N, CA and C atoms of all chains as a GROMACS GRO file, in nm:
protein
  654
    1ASP      N    1  10.870  14.109  11.508
    1ASP     CA    2  10.885  14.043  11.379
    1ASP      C    3  10.820  14.126  11.269
    2VAL      N    4  10.886  14.128  11.154
    2VAL     CA    5  10.830  14.195  11.038
    2VAL      C    6  10.712  14.114  10.987
    3LYS      N    7  10.602  14.182  10.957
    3LYS     CA    8  10.487  14.111  10.904
    3LYS      C    9  10.438  14.178  10.777
    4VAL      N   10  10.436  14.101  10.669
    4VAL     CA   11  10.383  14.147  10.540
    4VAL      C   12  10.267  14.056  10.504
    5THR      N   13  10.152  14.115  10.480
    5THR     CA   14  10.035  14.034  10.447
    5THR      C   15   9.984  14.069  10.308
    6GLN      N   16   9.924  13.971  10.244
    6GLN     CA   17   9.864  13.991  10.112
    6GLN      C   18   9.718  13.951  10.121
    7SER      N   19   9.636  14.019  10.043
    7SER     CA   20   9.491  14.010  10.062
    7SER      C   21   9.434  13.872  10.033
    8SER      N   22   9.494  13.799   9.938
    8SER     CA   23   9.439  13.668   9.904
    8SER      C   24   9.552  13.570   9.881
    9ARG      N   25   9.532  13.444   9.917
    9ARG     CA   26   9.631  13.342   9.883
    9ARG      C   27   9.606  13.287   9.742
   10TYR      N   28   9.478  13.275   9.706
   10TYR     CA   29   9.440  13.224   9.575
   10TYR      C   30   9.332  13.316   9.517
   11LEU      N   31   9.341  13.341   9.386
   11LEU     CA   32   9.246  13.429   9.320
   11LEU      C   33   9.223  13.378   9.179
   12VAL      N   34   9.097  13.372   9.138
   12VAL     CA   35   9.063  13.333   9.001
   12VAL      C   36   8.983  13.446   8.938
   13LYS      N   37   9.029  13.495   8.825
   13LYS     CA   38   8.963  13.606   8.757
   13LYS      C   39   8.945  13.571   8.609
   14ARG      N   40   8.860  13.648   8.543
   14ARG     CA   41   8.837  13.626   8.399
   14ARG      C   42   8.910  13.731   8.318
   15THR      N   43   8.944  13.694   8.196
   15THR     CA   44   9.011  13.784   8.102
   15THR      C   45   8.932  13.913   8.090
   16GLY      N   46   9.004  14.026   8.098
   16GLY     CA   47   8.941  14.157   8.085
   16GLY      C   48   8.900  14.220   8.217
   17GLU      N   49   8.895  14.144   8.325
   17GLU     CA   50   8.858  14.200   8.455
   17GLU      C   51   8.968  14.290   8.508
   18LYS      N   52   8.931  14.386   8.590
   18LYS     CA   53   9.027  14.468   8.663
   18LYS      C   54   9.054  14.399   8.796
   19VAL      N   55   9.183  14.379   8.826
   19VAL     CA   56   9.220  14.300   8.943
   19VAL      C   57   9.307  14.385   9.036
   20PHE      N   58   9.276  14.378   9.164
   20PHE     CA   59   9.355  14.449   9.265
   20PHE      C   60   9.420  14.346   9.358
   21LEU      N   61   9.550  14.355   9.371
   21LEU     CA   62   9.622  14.274   9.470
   21LEU      C   63   9.674  14.370   9.576
   22GLU      N   64   9.642  14.338   9.702
   22GLU     CA   65   9.677  14.429   9.810
   22GLU      C   66   9.789  14.371   9.896
   23CYS      N   67   9.875  14.460   9.942
   23CYS     CA   68   9.986  14.421  10.029
   23CYS      C   69   9.993  14.522  10.143
   24VAL      N   70  10.006  14.470  10.264
   24VAL     CA   71  10.013  14.557  10.381
   24VAL      C   72  10.131  14.515  10.469
   25GLN      N   73  10.208  14.615  10.514
   25GLN     CA   74  10.315  14.588  10.610
   25GLN      C   75  10.292  14.672  10.735
   26ASP      N   76  10.337  14.618  10.846
   26ASP     CA   77  10.303  14.680  10.974
   26ASP      C   78  10.423  14.744  11.043
   27MET      N   79  10.531  14.772  10.967
   27MET     CA   80  10.654  14.820  11.030
   27MET      C   81  10.694  14.960  10.984
   28ASP      N   82  10.604  15.032  10.921
   28ASP     CA   83  10.633  15.170  10.879
   28ASP      C   84  10.751  15.176  10.780
   29HIS      N   85  10.767  15.074  10.698
   29HIS     CA   86  10.876  15.073  10.601
   29HIS      C   87  10.845  15.166  10.485
   30GLU      N   88  10.949  15.228  10.434
   30GLU     CA   89  10.928  15.319  10.321
   30GLU      C   90  10.926  15.244  10.188
   31ASN      N   91  11.008  15.141  10.175
   31ASN     CA   92  11.023  15.073  10.046
   31ASN      C   93  10.937  14.948  10.040
   32MET      N   94  10.860  14.937   9.931
   32MET     CA   95  10.780  14.817   9.907
   32MET      C   96  10.793  14.775   9.761
   33PHE      N   97  10.773  14.645   9.736
   33PHE     CA   98  10.803  14.588   9.604
   33PHE      C   99  10.695  14.487   9.565
   34TRP      N  100  10.673  14.475   9.433
   34TRP     CA  101  10.591  14.368   9.379
   34TRP      C  102  10.673  14.288   9.278
   35TYR      N  103  10.672  14.153   9.298
   35TYR     CA  104  10.739  14.060   9.208
   35TYR      C  105  10.637  13.960   9.156
   36ARG      N  106  10.670  13.900   9.040
   36ARG     CA  107  10.596  13.782   8.999
   36ARG      C  108  10.693  13.668   8.978
   37GLN      N  109  10.642  13.546   9.003
   37GLN     CA  110  10.727  13.428   8.992
   37GLN      C  111  10.664  13.330   8.896
   38ASP      N  112  10.741  13.288   8.796
   38ASP     CA  113  10.694  13.195   8.695
   38ASP      C  114  10.796  13.084   8.676
   39PRO      N  115  10.748  12.961   8.653
   39PRO     CA  116  10.841  12.849   8.631
   39PRO      C  117  10.936  12.878   8.516
   40GLY      N  118  11.062  12.855   8.541
   40GLY     CA  119  11.163  12.876   8.438
   40GLY      C  120  11.210  13.019   8.423
   41LEU      N  121  11.135  13.113   8.480
   41LEU     CA  122  11.172  13.255   8.468
   41LEU      C  123  11.212  13.315   8.602
   42GLY      N  124  11.187  13.244   8.710
   42GLY     CA  125  11.226  13.294   8.842
   42GLY      C  126  11.140  13.410   8.888
   43LEU      N  127  11.193  13.489   8.979
   43LEU     CA  128  11.123  13.606   9.032
   43LEU      C  129  11.168  13.730   8.957
   44ARG      N  130  11.071  13.809   8.917
   44ARG     CA  131  11.101  13.931   8.843
   44ARG      C  132  11.027  14.049   8.904
   45LEU      N  133  11.094  14.164   8.908
   45LEU     CA  134  11.039  14.283   8.973
   45LEU      C  135  10.943  14.354   8.878
   46ILE      N  136  10.823  14.383   8.928
   46ILE     CA  137  10.722  14.451   8.846
   46ILE      C  138  10.727  14.602   8.872
   47TYR      N  139  10.707  14.641   8.998
   47TYR     CA  140  10.710  14.781   9.040
   47TYR      C  141  10.764  14.788   9.182
   48PHE      N  142  10.813  14.906   9.218
   48PHE     CA  143  10.848  14.930   9.356
   48PHE      C  144  10.817  15.074   9.394
   49SER      N  145  10.818  15.100   9.524
   49SER     CA  146  10.781  15.232   9.574
   49SER      C  147  10.874  15.271   9.687
   50TYR      N  148  10.927  15.395   9.680
   50TYR     CA  149  11.015  15.443   9.785
   50TYR      C  150  10.938  15.504   9.902
   51ASP      N  151  10.821  15.557   9.870
   51ASP     CA  152  10.746  15.626   9.974
   51ASP      C  153  10.604  15.647   9.924
   52VAL      N  154  10.522  15.706  10.007
   52VAL     CA  155  10.384  15.730   9.969
   52VAL      C  156  10.378  15.810   9.839
   53LYS      N  157  10.292  15.767   9.750
   53LYS     CA  158  10.267  15.830   9.620
   53LYS      C  159  10.386  15.826   9.526
   54MET      N  160  10.491  15.754   9.563
   54MET     CA  161  10.607  15.741   9.474
   54MET      C  162  10.613  15.599   9.422
   55LYS      N  163  10.645  15.585   9.293
   55LYS     CA  164  10.653  15.453   9.232
   55LYS      C  165  10.758  15.455   9.123
   56GLU      N  166  10.817  15.339   9.102
   56GLU     CA  167  10.917  15.323   8.997
   56GLU      C  168  10.890  15.192   8.925
   57LYS      N  169  10.912  15.190   8.794
   57LYS     CA  170  10.896  15.067   8.718
   57LYS      C  171  11.012  14.973   8.746
   58GLY      N  172  10.976  14.846   8.752
   58GLY     CA  173  11.078  14.743   8.763
   58GLY      C  174  11.114  14.690   8.626
   59ASP      N  175  11.139  14.560   8.620
   59ASP     CA  176  11.184  14.500   8.494
   59ASP      C  177  11.070  14.463   8.400
   60ILE      N  178  10.951  14.439   8.454
   60ILE     CA  179  10.839  14.395   8.369
   60ILE      C  180  10.710  14.468   8.407
   61PRO      N  181  10.703  14.599   8.390
   61PRO     CA  182  10.584  14.674   8.433
   61PRO      C  183  10.465  14.670   8.338
   62GLU      N  184  10.486  14.620   8.217
   62GLU     CA  185  10.381  14.627   8.115
   62GLU      C  186  10.258  14.548   8.160
   63GLY      N  187  10.143  14.614   8.150
   63GLY     CA  188  10.017  14.551   8.186
   63GLY      C  189   9.979  14.568   8.332
   64TYR      N  190  10.064  14.638   8.407
   64TYR     CA  191  10.041  14.658   8.550
   64TYR      C  192  10.049  14.807   8.586
   65SER      N  193   9.983  14.843   8.694
   65SER     CA  194  10.003  14.973   8.757
   65SER      C  195  10.002  14.950   8.908
   66VAL      N  196  10.039  15.053   8.982
   66VAL     CA  197  10.043  15.040   9.128
   66VAL      C  198   9.986  15.165   9.191
   67SER      N  199   9.954  15.150   9.321
   67SER     CA  200   9.904  15.263   9.397
   67SER      C  201   9.958  15.253   9.538
   68ARG      N  202  10.004  15.370   9.588
   68ARG     CA  203  10.048  15.374   9.727
   68ARG      C  204  10.000  15.505   9.788
   69GLU      N  205   9.884  15.500   9.844
   69GLU     CA  206   9.822  15.616   9.906
   69GLU      C  207   9.856  15.628  10.054
   70LYS      N  208   9.886  15.515  10.116
   70LYS     CA  209   9.927  15.513  10.256
   70LYS      C  210  10.056  15.433  10.267
   71LYS      N  211  10.135  15.467  10.365
   71LYS     CA  212  10.268  15.406  10.376
   71LYS      C  213  10.261  15.255  10.392
   72GLU      N  214  10.162  15.207  10.463
   72GLU     CA  215  10.159  15.064  10.493
   72GLU      C  216  10.100  14.978  10.382
   73ARG      N  217  10.042  15.039  10.280
   73ARG     CA  218   9.969  14.961  10.179
   73ARG      C  219  10.021  14.991  10.039
   74PHE      N  220  10.047  14.883   9.965
   74PHE     CA  221  10.098  14.895   9.827
   74PHE      C  222  10.014  14.801   9.742
   75SER      N  223   9.943  14.857   9.646
   75SER     CA  224   9.849  14.779   9.565
   75SER      C  225   9.902  14.761   9.424
   76LEU      N  226   9.884  14.641   9.373
   76LEU     CA  227   9.918  14.609   9.234
   76LEU      C  228   9.787  14.596   9.158
   77ILE      N  229   9.779  14.662   9.042
   77ILE     CA  230   9.654  14.666   8.966
   77ILE      C  231   9.678  14.610   8.827
   78LEU      N  232   9.593  14.515   8.790
   78LEU     CA  233   9.591  14.465   8.654
   78LEU      C  234   9.469  14.529   8.588
   79GLU      N  235   9.492  14.625   8.500
   79GLU     CA  236   9.382  14.704   8.446
   79GLU      C  237   9.285  14.618   8.366
   80SER      N  238   9.338  14.525   8.290
   80SER     CA  239   9.256  14.434   8.211
   80SER      C  240   9.329  14.301   8.206
   81ALA      N  241   9.292  14.212   8.298
   81ALA     CA  242   9.369  14.089   8.315
   81ALA      C  243   9.373  14.005   8.188
   82SER      N  244   9.489  13.944   8.166
   82SER     CA  245   9.505  13.854   8.052
   82SER      C  246   9.561  13.722   8.101
   83THR      N  247   9.546  13.618   8.018
   83THR     CA  248   9.588  13.484   8.062
   83THR      C  249   9.738  13.478   8.090
   84ASN      N  250   9.817  13.561   8.022
   84ASN     CA  251   9.961  13.557   8.046
   84ASN      C  252  10.001  13.626   8.177
   85GLN      N  253   9.903  13.676   8.251
   85GLN     CA  254   9.929  13.729   8.383
   85GLN      C  255   9.896  13.628   8.494
   86THR      N  256   9.860  13.507   8.452
   86THR     CA  257   9.849  13.398   8.549
   86THR      C  258   9.987  13.372   8.607
   87SER      N  259   9.998  13.383   8.740
   87SER     CA  260  10.130  13.376   8.801
   87SER      C  261  10.117  13.377   8.953
   88MET      N  262  10.231  13.362   9.017
   88MET     CA  263  10.242  13.383   9.162
   88MET      C  264  10.294  13.524   9.183
   89TYR      N  265  10.221  13.603   9.264
   89TYR     CA  266  10.261  13.741   9.290
   89TYR      C  267  10.306  13.754   9.435
   90LEU      N  268  10.425  13.812   9.451
   90LEU     CA  269  10.486  13.826   9.583
   90LEU      C  270  10.514  13.972   9.612
   91CYS      N  271  10.471  14.014   9.730
   91CYS     CA  272  10.497  14.150   9.775
   91CYS      C  273  10.608  14.146   9.878
   92ALA      N  274  10.689  14.250   9.884
   92ALA     CA  275  10.797  14.258   9.982
   92ALA      C  276  10.807  14.398  10.038
   93SER      N  277  10.862  14.404  10.158
   93SER     CA  278  10.885  14.530  10.227
   93SER      C  279  11.030  14.531  10.273
   94ARG      N  280  11.093  14.648  10.270
   94ARG     CA  281  11.236  14.651  10.302
   94ARG      C  282  11.261  14.729  10.430
   95VAL      N  283  11.338  14.668  10.519
   95VAL     CA  284  11.384  14.736  10.640
   95VAL      C  285  11.535  14.741  10.635
   96VAL      N  286  11.593  14.860  10.642
   96VAL     CA  287  11.736  14.884  10.620
   96VAL      C  288  11.769  14.826  10.482
   97ASN      N  289  11.843  14.718  10.474
   97ASN     CA  290  11.874  14.660  10.343
   97ASN      C  291  11.808  14.526  10.318
   98GLU      N  292  11.733  14.475  10.413
   98GLU     CA  293  11.681  14.340  10.402
   98GLU      C  294  11.533  14.342  10.362
   99GLN      N  295  11.498  14.258  10.263
   99GLN     CA  296  11.359  14.250  10.219
   99GLN      C  297  11.291  14.130  10.284
  100PHE      N  298  11.163  14.154  10.321
  100PHE     CA  299  11.079  14.050  10.379
  100PHE      C  300  10.955  14.036  10.292
  101PHE      N  301  10.917  13.910  10.270
  101PHE     CA  302  10.810  13.883  10.175
  101PHE      C  303  10.680  13.840  10.242
  102GLY      N  304  10.571  13.871  10.175
  102GLY     CA  305  10.442  13.820  10.214
  102GLY      C  306  10.424  13.677  10.167
  103PRO      N  307  10.308  13.616  10.197
  103PRO     CA  308  10.287  13.475  10.164
  103PRO      C  309  10.260  13.448  10.017
  104GLY      N  310  10.234  13.552   9.939
  104GLY     CA  311  10.210  13.534   9.796
  104GLY      C  312  10.063  13.518   9.761
  105THR      N  313  10.028  13.555   9.639
  105THR     CA  314   9.894  13.535   9.583
  105THR      C  315   9.908  13.459   9.452
  106ARG      N  316   9.844  13.343   9.445
  106ARG     CA  317   9.841  13.267   9.319
  106ARG      C  318   9.720  13.312   9.239
  107LEU      N  319   9.747  13.384   9.130
  107LEU     CA  320   9.641  13.439   9.046
  107LEU      C  321   9.626  13.354   8.921
  108THR      N  322   9.505  13.313   8.894
  108THR     CA  323   9.473  13.243   8.770
  108THR      C  324   9.375  13.329   8.691
  109VAL      N  325   9.410  13.356   8.565
  109VAL     CA  326   9.323  13.433   8.477
  109VAL      C  327   9.270  13.339   8.370
  110LEU      N  328   9.138  13.324   8.367
  110LEU     CA  329   9.076  13.228   8.274
  110LEU      C  330   9.030  13.297   8.146
  111GLY      N  331  12.219  14.430   8.309
  111GLY     CA  332  12.202  14.423   8.453
  111GLY      C  333  12.285  14.313   8.514
  112ILE      N  334  12.281  14.305   8.643
  112ILE     CA  335  12.360  14.205   8.715
  112ILE      C  336  12.306  14.066   8.688
  113GLN      N  337  12.398  13.970   8.678
  113GLN     CA  338  12.360  13.831   8.658
  113GLN      C  339  12.386  13.753   8.786
  114VAL      N  340  12.294  13.662   8.818
  114VAL     CA  341  12.308  13.579   8.937
  114VAL      C  342  12.291  13.434   8.895
  115GLU      N  343  12.390  13.353   8.925
  115GLU     CA  344  12.385  13.212   8.888
  115GLU      C  345  12.397  13.126   9.013
  116GLN      N  346  12.305  13.029   9.024
  116GLN     CA  347  12.309  12.939   9.137
  116GLN      C  348  12.341  12.797   9.090
  117SER      N  349  12.413  12.725   9.175
  117SER     CA  350  12.444  12.586   9.143
  117SER      C  351  12.446  12.504   9.273
  118PRO      N  352  12.412  12.374   9.263
  118PRO     CA  353  12.354  12.308   9.146
  118PRO      C  354  12.208  12.346   9.128
  119PRO      N  355  12.148  12.321   9.014
  119PRO     CA  356  12.006  12.348   8.998
  119PRO      C  357  11.918  12.253   9.078
  120ASP      N  358  11.963  12.130   9.094
  120ASP     CA  359  11.888  12.031   9.172
  120ASP      C  360  11.985  11.955   9.262
  121LEU      N  361  11.934  11.917   9.379
  121LEU     CA  362  12.017  11.845   9.474
  121LEU      C  363  11.927  11.748   9.550
  122ILE      N  364  11.968  11.622   9.551
  122ILE     CA  365  11.891  11.519   9.623
  122ILE      C  366  11.981  11.459   9.730
  123LEU      N  367  11.931  11.457   9.854
  123LEU     CA  368  12.011  11.411   9.967
  123LEU      C  369  11.933  11.311  10.051
  124GLN      N  370  12.007  11.232  10.125
  124GLN     CA  371  11.948  11.153  10.232
  124GLN      C  372  11.952  11.236  10.360
  125GLU      N  373  11.853  11.214  10.443
  125GLU     CA  374  11.850  11.283  10.572
  125GLU      C  375  11.982  11.263  10.645
  126GLY      N  376  12.033  11.371  10.703
  126GLY     CA  377  12.158  11.363  10.777
  126GLY      C  378  12.279  11.407  10.697
  127ALA      N  379  12.266  11.417  10.566
  127ALA     CA  380  12.379  11.456  10.483
  127ALA      C  381  12.400  11.608  10.491
  128ASN      N  382  12.520  11.650  10.452
  128ASN     CA  383  12.554  11.792  10.444
  128ASN      C  384  12.554  11.838  10.298
  129SER      N  385  12.536  11.967  10.276
  129SER     CA  386  12.537  12.017  10.139
  129SER      C  387  12.586  12.161  10.134
  130THR      N  388  12.632  12.200  10.015
  130THR     CA  389  12.677  12.336   9.990
  130THR      C  390  12.612  12.387   9.863
  131LEU      N  391  12.546  12.501   9.875
  131LEU     CA  392  12.484  12.566   9.760
  131LEU      C  393  12.567  12.691   9.727
  132ARG      N  394  12.581  12.718   9.599
  132ARG     CA  395  12.667  12.828   9.556
  132ARG      C  396  12.587  12.933   9.479
  133CYS      N  397  12.629  13.059   9.496
  133CYS     CA  398  12.568  13.172   9.425
  133CYS      C  399  12.681  13.258   9.372
  134ASN      N  400  12.689  13.274   9.240
  134ASN     CA  401  12.786  13.364   9.176
  134ASN      C  402  12.712  13.486   9.122
  135PHE      N  403  12.772  13.603   9.135
  135PHE     CA  404  12.710  13.724   9.082
  135PHE      C  405  12.814  13.805   9.005
  136SER      N  406  12.765  13.883   8.910
  136SER     CA  407  12.854  13.939   8.808
  136SER      C  408  12.905  14.080   8.838
  137ASP      N  409  12.856  14.141   8.947
  137ASP     CA  410  12.897  14.279   8.975
  137ASP      C  411  12.901  14.300   9.127
  138SER      N  412  12.956  14.411   9.168
  138SER     CA  413  12.959  14.444   9.311
  138SER      C  414  12.817  14.466   9.360
  139VAL      N  415  12.792  14.421   9.482
  139VAL     CA  416  12.658  14.432   9.538
  139VAL      C  417  12.666  14.493   9.678
  140ASN      N  418  12.556  14.556   9.719
  140ASN     CA  419  12.550  14.607   9.856
  140ASN      C  420  12.450  14.530   9.941
  141ASN      N  421  12.392  14.428   9.882
  141ASN     CA  422  12.298  14.343   9.957
  141ASN      C  423  12.300  14.204   9.896
  142LEU      N  424  12.302  14.104   9.980
  142LEU     CA  425  12.286  13.967   9.934
  142LEU      C  426  12.202  13.894  10.038
  143GLN      N  427  12.098  13.828   9.991
  143GLN     CA  428  12.011  13.754  10.081
  143GLN      C  429  11.994  13.611  10.031
  144TRP      N  430  11.980  13.518  10.125
  144TRP     CA  431  11.941  13.381  10.097
  144TRP      C  432  11.800  13.359  10.150
  145PHE      N  433  11.718  13.292  10.067
  145PHE     CA  434  11.581  13.261  10.105
  145PHE      C  435  11.554  13.112  10.085
  146HIS      N  436  11.459  13.063  10.162
  146HIS     CA  437  11.405  12.929  10.141
  146HIS      C  438  11.257  12.945  10.105
  147GLN      N  439  11.217  12.890   9.992
  147GLN     CA  440  11.076  12.897   9.955
  147GLN      C  441  11.008  12.768   9.997
  148ASN      N  442  10.910  12.781  10.083
  148ASN     CA  443  10.844  12.661  10.136
  148ASN      C  444  10.740  12.608  10.036
  149PRO      N  445  10.684  12.491  10.062
  149PRO     CA  446  10.590  12.431   9.965
  149PRO      C  447  10.467  12.518   9.938
  150TRP      N  448  10.436  12.611  10.025
  150TRP     CA  449  10.320  12.698  10.004
  150TRP      C  450  10.357  12.826   9.927
  151GLY      N  451  10.485  12.837   9.894
  151GLY     CA  452  10.527  12.949   9.810
  151GLY      C  453  10.588  13.067   9.883
  152GLN      N  454  10.582  13.067  10.016
  152GLN     CA  455  10.635  13.182  10.088
  152GLN      C  456  10.788  13.178  10.093
  153LEU      N  457  10.848  13.294  10.076
  153LEU     CA  458  10.992  13.310  10.086
  153LEU      C  459  11.028  13.341  10.231
  154ILE      N  460  11.109  13.254  10.288
  154ILE     CA  461  11.152  13.269  10.426
  154ILE      C  462  11.296  13.321  10.427
  155ASN      N  463  11.319  13.428  10.501
  155ASN     CA  464  11.454  13.485  10.508
  155ASN      C  465  11.547  13.391  10.585
  156LEU      N  466  11.661  13.359  10.524
  156LEU     CA  467  11.762  13.278  10.592
  156LEU      C  468  11.876  13.367  10.641
  157PHE      N  469  11.935  13.441  10.548
  157PHE     CA  470  12.048  13.527  10.583
  157PHE      C  471  12.045  13.655  10.500
  158TYR      N  472  12.083  13.762  10.567
  158TYR     CA  473  12.124  13.885  10.498
  158TYR      C  474  12.275  13.890  10.515
  159ILE      N  475  12.349  13.876  10.403
  159ILE     CA  476  12.494  13.856  10.417
  159ILE      C  477  12.570  13.914  10.298
  160PRO      N  478  12.583  14.048  10.291
  160PRO     CA  479  12.659  14.108  10.181
  160PRO      C  480  12.808  14.077  10.187
  161SER      N  481  12.857  14.038  10.304
  161SER     CA  482  12.996  13.995  10.317
  161SER      C  483  13.010  13.918  10.448
  162GLY      N  484  13.117  13.839  10.459
  162GLY     CA  485  13.145  13.771  10.584
  162GLY      C  486  13.074  13.639  10.600
  163THR      N  487  13.068  13.593  10.723
  163THR     CA  488  13.012  13.462  10.755
  163THR      C  489  12.911  13.476  10.867
  164LYS      N  490  12.799  13.402  10.854
  164LYS     CA  491  12.699  13.398  10.959
  164LYS      C  492  12.653  13.254  10.979
  165GLN      N  493  12.605  13.226  11.099
  165GLN     CA  494  12.552  13.093  11.127
  165GLN      C  495  12.421  13.105  11.202
  166ASN      N  496  12.329  13.013  11.168
  166ASN     CA  497  12.203  13.007  11.237
  166ASN      C  498  12.164  12.860  11.247
  167GLY      N  499  12.193  12.801  11.360
  167GLY     CA  500  12.162  12.659  11.379
  167GLY      C  501  12.243  12.572  11.284
  168ARG      N  502  12.170  12.489  11.205
  168ARG     CA  503  12.238  12.400  11.111
  168ARG      C  504  12.277  12.468  10.981
  169LEU      N  505  12.236  12.591  10.965
  169LEU     CA  506  12.267  12.665  10.843
  169LEU      C  507  12.375  12.768  10.869
  170SER      N  508  12.460  12.784  10.769
  170SER     CA  509  12.556  12.893  10.774
  170SER      C  510  12.577  12.944  10.632
  171ALA      N  511  12.630  13.066  10.622
  171ALA     CA  512  12.652  13.126  10.491
  171ALA      C  513  12.779  13.208  10.495
  172THR      N  514  12.846  13.211  10.380
  172THR     CA  515  12.967  13.291  10.364
  172THR      C  516  12.958  13.364  10.232
  173THR      N  517  12.987  13.494  10.235
  173THR     CA  518  12.995  13.573  10.113
  173THR      C  519  13.135  13.631  10.100
  174VAL      N  520  13.198  13.606   9.985
  174VAL     CA  521  13.328  13.667   9.954
  174VAL      C  522  13.301  13.771   9.846
  175ALA      N  523  13.277  13.894   9.890
  175ALA     CA  524  13.230  13.998   9.798
  175ALA      C  525  13.334  14.029   9.691
  176THR      N  526  13.462  14.025   9.728
  176THR     CA  527  13.568  14.060   9.632
  176THR      C  528  13.575  13.958   9.520
  177GLU      N  529  13.533  13.834   9.546
  177GLU     CA  530  13.534  13.730   9.443
  177GLU      C  531  13.395  13.701   9.389
  178ARG      N  532  13.296  13.775   9.439
  178ARG     CA  533  13.161  13.772   9.383
  178ARG      C  534  13.095  13.635   9.391
  179TYR      N  535  13.099  13.577   9.510
  179TYR     CA  536  13.024  13.454   9.530
  179TYR      C  537  12.981  13.442   9.676
  180SER      N  538  12.878  13.360   9.695
  180SER     CA  539  12.830  13.330   9.828
  180SER      C  540  12.798  13.181   9.836
  181LEU      N  541  12.817  13.124   9.953
  181LEU     CA  542  12.790  12.983   9.977
  181LEU      C  543  12.692  12.967  10.093
  182LEU      N  544  12.599  12.875  10.076
  182LEU     CA  545  12.506  12.839  10.183
  182LEU      C  546  12.533  12.694  10.220
  183TYR      N  547  12.562  12.670  10.349
  183TYR     CA  548  12.590  12.537  10.399
  183TYR      C  549  12.471  12.485  10.480
  184ILE      N  550  12.429  12.364  10.450
  184ILE     CA  551  12.325  12.300  10.529
  184ILE      C  552  12.386  12.174  10.587
  185SER      N  553  12.387  12.164  10.718
  185SER     CA  554  12.443  12.045  10.781
  185SER      C  555  12.330  11.959  10.839
  186SER      N  556  12.358  11.829  10.846
  186SER     CA  557  12.263  11.733  10.902
  186SER      C  558  12.122  11.757  10.850
  187SER      N  559  12.108  11.752  10.720
  187SER     CA  560  11.982  11.792  10.656
  187SER      C  561  11.863  11.710  10.706
  188GLN      N  562  11.747  11.774  10.706
  188GLN     CA  563  11.621  11.714  10.748
  188GLN      C  564  11.520  11.727  10.634
  189THR      N  565  11.417  11.643  10.640
  189THR     CA  566  11.318  11.647  10.531
  189THR      C  567  11.252  11.784  10.522
  190THR      N  568  11.241  11.853  10.633
  190THR     CA  569  11.181  11.986  10.632
  190THR      C  570  11.269  12.091  10.564
  191ASP      N  571  11.393  12.056  10.533
  191ASP     CA  572  11.480  12.147  10.458
  191ASP      C  573  11.446  12.147  10.309
  192SER      N  574  11.367  12.053  10.265
  192SER     CA  575  11.331  12.046  10.123
  192SER      C  576  11.262  12.174  10.078
  193GLY      N  577  11.282  12.206   9.951
  193GLY     CA  578  11.222  12.327   9.895
  193GLY      C  579  11.320  12.390   9.798
  194VAL      N  580  11.295  12.515   9.767
  194VAL     CA  581  11.381  12.587   9.674
  194VAL      C  582  11.458  12.694   9.751
  195TYR      N  583  11.587  12.701   9.727
  195TYR     CA  584  11.673  12.800   9.791
  195TYR      C  585  11.714  12.904   9.687
  196PHE      N  586  11.688  13.028   9.721
  196PHE     CA  587  11.721  13.138   9.632
  196PHE      C  588  11.828  13.227   9.693
  197CYS      N  589  11.915  13.272   9.606
  197CYS     CA  590  12.008  13.378   9.636
  197CYS      C  591  11.958  13.502   9.562
  198ALA      N  592  11.964  13.618   9.626
  198ALA     CA  593  11.921  13.742   9.561
  198ALA      C  594  12.017  13.852   9.598
  199VAL      N  595  12.048  13.939   9.502
  199VAL     CA  596  12.143  14.047   9.526
  199VAL      C  597  12.081  14.180   9.485
  200ALA      N  598  12.133  14.287   9.543
  200ALA     CA  599  12.088  14.422   9.509
  200ALA      C  600  12.209  14.512   9.490
  201THR      N  601  12.199  14.596   9.387
  201THR     CA  602  12.306  14.693   9.364
  201THR      C  603  12.261  14.833   9.402
  202SER      N  604  12.140  14.870   9.368
  202SER     CA  605  12.094  15.005   9.400
  202SER      C  606  11.947  15.004   9.435
  203TYR      N  607  11.909  15.099   9.520
  203TYR     CA  608  11.768  15.120   9.554
  203TYR      C  609  11.700  14.996   9.611
  204GLY      N  610  11.777  14.898   9.654
  204GLY     CA  611  11.718  14.780   9.713
  204GLY      C  612  11.650  14.686   9.617
  205LYS      N  613  11.665  14.706   9.487
  205LYS     CA  614  11.601  14.617   9.390
  205LYS      C  615  11.675  14.485   9.386
  206LEU      N  616  11.607  14.378   9.425
  206LEU     CA  617  11.670  14.247   9.428
  206LEU      C  618  11.664  14.179   9.292
  207THR      N  619  11.776  14.119   9.253
  207THR     CA  620  11.781  14.030   9.137
  207THR      C  621  11.803  13.889   9.189
  208PHE      N  622  11.715  13.797   9.149
  208PHE     CA  623  11.718  13.661   9.202
  208PHE      C  624  11.792  13.567   9.108
  209GLY      N  625  11.858  13.468   9.166
  209GLY     CA  626  11.905  13.356   9.088
  209GLY      C  627  11.788  13.263   9.057
  210GLN      N  628  11.817  13.159   8.979
  210GLN     CA  629  11.711  13.067   8.938
  210GLN      C  630  11.675  12.965   9.046
  211GLY      N  631  11.755  12.959   9.150
  211GLY     CA  632  11.722  12.872   9.262
  211GLY      C  633  11.787  12.735   9.253
  212THR      N  634  11.799  12.672   9.369
  212THR     CA  635  11.841  12.532   9.381
  212THR      C  636  11.726  12.456   9.444
  213ILE      N  637  11.680  12.351   9.375
  213ILE     CA  638  11.572  12.268   9.429
  213ILE      C  639  11.635  12.157   9.513
  214LEU      N  640  11.608  12.161   9.642
  214LEU     CA  641  11.664  12.061   9.734
  214LEU      C  642  11.555  11.963   9.775
  215THR      N  643  11.586  11.835   9.762
  215THR     CA  644  11.497  11.728   9.807
  215THR      C  645  11.573  11.643   9.907
  216VAL      N  646  11.519  11.631  10.027
  216VAL     CA  647  11.581  11.549  10.131
  216VAL      C  648  11.490  11.430  10.159
  217HIS      N  649  11.543  11.311  10.137
  217HIS     CA  650  11.467  11.188  10.158
  217HIS      C  651  11.493  11.132  10.298
  218PRO      N  652  11.388  11.075  10.359
  218PRO     CA  653  11.407  11.016  10.494
  218PRO      C  654  11.490  10.888  10.489
   0.00000   0.00000   0.00000
């Protein structure tokens, strides 16, 4: 079975903090993705990565950066968290053409 | 970019009823997936179905790629089927575009 894990289920941070969200997959997949989900706006792609050290902007990259130093780990970084980044963050990994998602991280920025 | 529309937006059923969820998309796709989002927020893979028909227990799905739509059938619904059902499509590089979802509520 494909397994995608995320470092936290719930996270509370303060405005201006640097926040790291971690995602790990155990299937040696090359492609990994970060989405955010907001009521009324659905799921939107933030960043994705084809391989180690490679990254591409998605539809809403502003305010975020990513890091992929190892194939199994894809990190989403909020350089200076803001209240409008309060959201559900979902990581996914792709095998052939099918994406599998982690359990999600509910981030609240106060 | 590609547009994905799901209908109906909300669906309320009694346990045991059947239902059909629809997904329309605006361009040719090389990937189409159906997901169920559980109450804890996790997206559970139901089907990978860029074309054709598949069945898994009480669920089945059909995609008619030439007409740009997909259908998800749920038979003999159970309360555990409640949640949000998403259709998502990809055109290139595996980037999924999601529909807005159908909120399904099944009452005992």
